[in-house]
C-alpha positions, 0 to 999 in steps of 0.5 A: 495445470490451468488457472483463471487469472482474474484482474489482469493488468496490461503490465502483467500480461508479459510475466504470464506469458513468460511463466505460462511458457516457463510451466507450460499452464493454460491460462484464462485471463480476464480483467474482471473481478472475481465474484459470483457473476465471474466466477464461471470462468474459472470452470475446469480451472486448477487455481485462481488468482486475483488483485485486491478488488475481488472479494473472496467471501465466504460465499465465493470461497464456498463456491469455488470448492465446490468447483473443485478449486483449493488454491487461490492466490493474491498477486499483492501483498495484503490480503484484507479481501479474503475471508482467510477463516472460511478458506481454512475451514473449505481447506482452500490454500491462500498465498499472497505476494511480495517484492523488494520493499525498495520501491515503496521505501524510495517513493516515501522519501520522495514524498517527504522531501515534496513535502518539506520543500513545498513542491505542489504549491510550487508547482502550481505557481509554474503552471500560471508563470509565478515564480515568486518565492513567498510561502515556498521556504523549506526545511532540511531533512538533516535537521529534523527527526523523523518517526517510522511507525512499523519497522517491517521490511519497508520500514526498515528500508526507508529508515535506510534510506533516510540514514544517508540524510543525517536527520534523527530516526525514531521508531516505533512497533509492537515487535523490535527489529535489529536492523531497525535499532541499529539505524534508529531508537525504539520509543513508544508510539506516543513519543513518535506523535509527541517529538517528530518532525515527520511521522512515516506510517509502514504498519500493516492494517490490523483492529489494533491498527485501524485509525492509529492516526486520530484525534488524540494522537494528532493532537500530541504533534507538533504545530508543524509536524508532518504525515506520510502514508504509503501503507494503508489508508484506514490507519488514518482517521480522515475526518480527524486528519481533515481537521487538523489541516482546516485548523493548522494543527499540523504541518502537511500530509502526504498521502499515497492510500486513501480510505475508500480508495476502492472504485477510484484509484487505479481508475480513469475517472476524469468523466465521474463524480468522485463518490468519496467526498473526503478525498475530493475536498482534502486535496485542495489544500496546498499542503496536502499530498494525495497520489494514486497507490503508486508507491508499490508500482515497479516493473520489477515490482509487478513482475514479482507479484505476477510470479509469486501468484503463479508459482504459488498455484504451481506448488498448491496444485502439486501438493507443495509449500510455497515461499514468495522469494523477494525479486 
């Protein structure tokens, strides 16, 4: 079996080599994205694998089918970059990756603590030997009500982590999860925005969830309420969030993702001019924490995503079903 692996990162190479030997594969590795200019790398291959920056639109998928390639894996959880309708019509089998929810869940709680303890301005001061305390008074988690929007594996893991802090947990989802119901109380979405001191987003990006955080929902929040987003940048109307921060209508925001982050996050842009003005502007505020889409980034998660990506191609090539086991 021969596979072409696009968008290869250095941290993936060890696991790729392990799987190559295990399944006796021939792998073509490139750090370039899959598009019509690079699709020729996959000539003669049985399948292709990408990360999230490749755009597998109808034109690219049609070309893959013409090349006799009917197996495609995404080494990330999301498949928003793949035209799944076109894939179904062309009979191209698609898989996505999975990994333990605890890396993102741990990172989410870290951002919460950094926000409520005002670590960003404290760090700034330390760099210039300013050790004063004015304006740095924080809050204790046990006295807060925390809302979790989206109670899938990651949302539930966040609730599990937070249960040790003694805070009150409210949650909301279109489908209820018995584990989440054990840890917290299900309420309507508007009640989350109205009653919570801190709100964490863990829902997938769908038409129904795009700009879930908007002018209306922000207007429901407490003046010192805080938002955490380790899910998808498009869940937040960033213009509305920026206005809320500028006008001190909410207490703060911590984001590991950002709308239109492609071409910026996961790249070295030190000598570039950032094309995303909203990102460049919003990051200046002392009560706004932004990190570079790295909540998922643990060795365990990377190894799991690579394994899912390769093993699904092996299964598809052999005409088998594949379920990505959480590692």
